[in-house]
C-alpha positions as CSV (number, residue, x, y, z in Angstrom):
1,X,-2.8,9.3,15.6
2,X,-1.1,9.5,12.3
3,X,-2.5,7.3,9.4
4,X,0.1,5.6,7.2
5,X,-1.2,3.8,4.1
6,X,1.1,1.2,2.6
7,X,1.2,-1.1,-0.4
8,X,4.1,-3.5,-0.9
9,X,4.4,-6.9,-2.5
10,X,3.7,-10.0,-0.5
11,X,7.4,-10.9,-0.6
12,X,8.4,-7.4,0.8
13,X,5.6,-7.6,3.4
14,X,7.0,-10.9,4.7
15,X,10.5,-9.6,4.6
16,X,9.7,-6.4,6.5
17,X,7.2,-8.3,8.8
18,X,4.9,-5.3,9.1
19,X,2.2,-7.3,10.9
20,X,4.4,-8.2,13.8
21,X,5.3,-4.6,14.3
22,X,1.8,-3.2,14.1
23,X,1.5,-2.9,17.9
24,X,4.9,-1.0,18.0
25,X,3.6,1.4,15.4
26,X,0.3,1.9,17.2
27,X,2.2,2.6,20.5
28,X,4.1,5.3,18.6
29,X,0.9,6.9,17.4
30,X,0.9,5.4,13.9
31,X,-2.1,3.6,12.4
32,X,-0.8,1.3,9.6
33,X,-3.4,0.7,6.9
34,X,-2.8,-1.7,4.0
35,X,-4.0,-0.1,0.8
36,X,-6.3,-2.3,-1.3
37,X,-5.4,-1.5,-4.9
38,X,-8.7,-3.0,-6.2
39,X,-10.4,0.1,-4.7
40,X,-9.6,3.8,-5.1
41,X,-7.1,5.2,-2.6
42,X,-9.4,8.2,-2.0
43,X,-12.1,5.9,-0.6
44,X,-9.6,4.4,1.9
45,X,-8.0,7.6,3.1
46,X,-7.2,10.2,4.2
47,X,-3.6,9.3,4.9
48,X,-0.9,11.4,6.5
49,X,1.8,9.4,4.6
50,X,1.8,6.7,1.9
51,X,4.6,4.1,1.6
52,X,4.6,2.1,-1.5
53,X,6.7,-0.1,-3.8
54,X,4.6,-0.3,-7.0
55,X,7.4,-0.4,-9.5
56,X,6.8,-4.1,-10.5
57,X,3.1,-3.4,-10.8
58,X,3.8,-0.3,-12.9
59,X,6.0,-2.4,-15.2
60,X,3.2,-4.9,-15.7
61,X,0.8,-2.1,-16.5
62,X,3.1,-0.6,-19.1
63,X,3.3,-4.0,-20.7
64,X,-0.5,-4.1,-21.0
65,X,-1.6,-6.2,-18.0
66,X,-5.2,-5.0,-17.5
67,X,-5.3,-6.0,-13.8
68,X,-2.1,-4.0,-13.1
69,X,-3.4,-1.1,-15.1
70,X,-6.5,-1.0,-13.0
71,X,-4.5,-1.2,-9.8
72,X,-2.3,1.7,-10.9
73,X,-5.3,3.8,-11.8
74,X,-6.8,3.1,-8.4
75,X,-3.5,4.1,-6.8
76,X,-3.3,7.3,-8.7
């Protein structure tokens, strides 16, 4: 079974409807794991692949948002 970690915004998550496809992924040998950016990624892995869309979060971190900075550090 391959482990795929992902982090996308709530809006994207609803648009892509990952949850309704979880069974389809599992049947294809893929375990989807949502990454919790309040914790280090290392503690949640290992992952065979990571899918993410952190650009909005990165922009907030660059603008000095402490919560976003912490999330980006955990992702790195």
